[in-house]
C-alpha positions, 0 to 999 in steps of 0.5 A, a space after each residue: 466501503 471500508 478500505 484497509 491498507 496494510 503497510 510493512 513500512 510507512 511509505 509502502 502504500 503511497 508507492 504501491 497504491 497511492 493513486 488508488 487510495 486517493 481515488 477511493 478517498 475522493 469517492 467517499 470511502 473510509 480508509 485505514 492504514 496499519 503500519 507494522 514497523 517502527 522507524 528510528 530515523 527521519 521525522 516519521 510522524 510528520 512524514 506519515 501524517 503529511 502523506 496520509 493527509 494528501 492521500 485521504 487516509 483518515 486513520 492509521 495505526 502504527 505498530 512497533 515491530 523491527 524492520 526486516 524482522 517481521 518473520 520472527 513474529 508471524 503468529 503475533 502479526 496474524 493475531 494483530 490482523 485478526 483483531 484488525 478484521 474484528 475491529 474494522 470489518 473491511 470490505 477490501 484490503 490492500 496488501 503487498 503482492 505475492 511476488 514481492 521478495 522483501 522479507 517484511 512485505 512477504 510476511 504481511 502478504 502471506 499473513 494478510 491473505 490468511 487473516 482476511 478470508 471474507 473480503 476482497 484482497 488485492 496485492 499492490 505493486 512494488 516494482 523494485 521488489 518483484 522479479 515477476 508480476 501477475 497483475 490482473 486488476 487495474 484501477 484507472 486514476 486521474 492526473 490529479 490522483 497521480 499528483 497526490 501520489 507523487 506529492 505523498 511520496 515526496 513527503 517521505 524526505 528521509 527515504 528519497 535518496 538513492 531510491 529511484 522507484 520513489 522518483 517522480 519520473 519513475 512514478 509517472 512513467 509506471 502510471 502511464 504504462 499501466 494506463 496504456 495496458 487498459 487503454 487509459 491515460 493512467 492506472 495502477 496495477 494489482 494482483 487479485 488474491 480474492 475479489 468479492 463483488 
């Protein structure tokens, strides 16, 4: 299976679906990430490379849009997404949740669901940005996959300060809550835009 992860910012996939990515990578699926915004602080390349190596993301493509200004480039972003679809032909695409209120996340969510009409599309969770949630699909993850998620998030050293949603206690607690919702030890939750089986 070909898995595409759309990230407005480099740490979004680790936070929103890092355990699921680790699971899918362990299962042998090909995973490609597209990061839409550029970073001008921290060791962006090292942080991202280290995190992706831990999660098992095999390929990533950084784009060069300014943070918080994706809304000014909607048509070009849609064009980028259509080119990604042609080049990669994914079976499943992970994008931000439809209830995510961060301006960059909402652009990628809206344009992503428009671009990928012929494959499964799931919205990953961003607890800080979602005043409402509509999770209708869950991926069970193991403790080892949760460990990979925590370690990947910790790679983003420049992002950790003052962001409790990236703290280990929070990440592990949320995985336990999502697991309890489906009678498992750990899980991650998603909103289904489209699921094709």
